[in-house]
N, C-alpha and C positions, 0 to 999 in steps of 0.2 A: 506495498500500501503505499505509495511515496506520496498524496497528504488527505489531510483530513481525519486524521487517527488519533485526533490529542489521546494524548493516556491510555495507546493502547489497547481500544475499548477492543479494537474490532480486527481478527489474523486472517490470512488467505494461505489454504492448506496448500504449498507444491504442489507435494501430488494428481489435486487435483481443482486446483481454483475453486475449490467453495470457499466462499464467504461464512466468517463465526462469531458470532459473540463472545470474548474472551473474559470478558468484563461488567459488573453488573452496569447498566442503563441507567448515566444520572438527565431527566426529561427535564431538570432544569434549566440545566448547563447547554447539551442543545436539542433543540427540541427537534428537527431535519438537517441530520450532519449531512453530506458529503465531503464523496469521498472517492479517491483517481487511487489508480494502479496500474501498474507495466509488470509488462515476465520479460523486457530488455531486448527478446528476441526478435515480435510481432508487433506492428500499432495495429491499434483497434478501439474503437470508445464506444461507449455505452453509459445509459443512464438508470442509476442504481437506486429507488425511489424506498430510505426508511422510514417507516415511522417510529415515530418512540413515544405509546399511549402512558400520561400520567397514571398512578397510581395511589396511593395515600399510602402514605410510607411511614406513615406513625400507628402504631399497637390501638389494640380502642379499649376506650375511656369504659371501665364497667362499675357502675355502683355500690354494688353485693359484690363480695367474695363466690357469693353462690346461690344458685336458681334453679327453680324445680317447678314444672310443670308435669300434665298429661297431655300425649295428643292417641286419640282414636281413630281406624283406621276407616277413611274418609272417601268414596268418591272419586272427590278431584286428591288425586295423589299429586295433580304440580304447583296447589296454592299451597301460601305458607301455611302454616297451621296453626302457628301461636303468636305472638306476642310478648316479649319477656316485659312483665315492668317490675 
């Protein structure tokens, strides 16, 4: 990777040319990375679009140390069963 790989987040396998994520991505730093790569033998160019999706990096905050509820068998299996309060 000749440019755009700040922090060595990405790597390319020499044997396959496949692009891998080598480290955790940080959405706050780079939302749409732009990478350039070369193999020093043949010249070619393509655009690789990488979209980094933001996820909540903070652990959940719970009001109590434990919650207890009862879930019964229902027909609508895909629906949420209970909201813990």
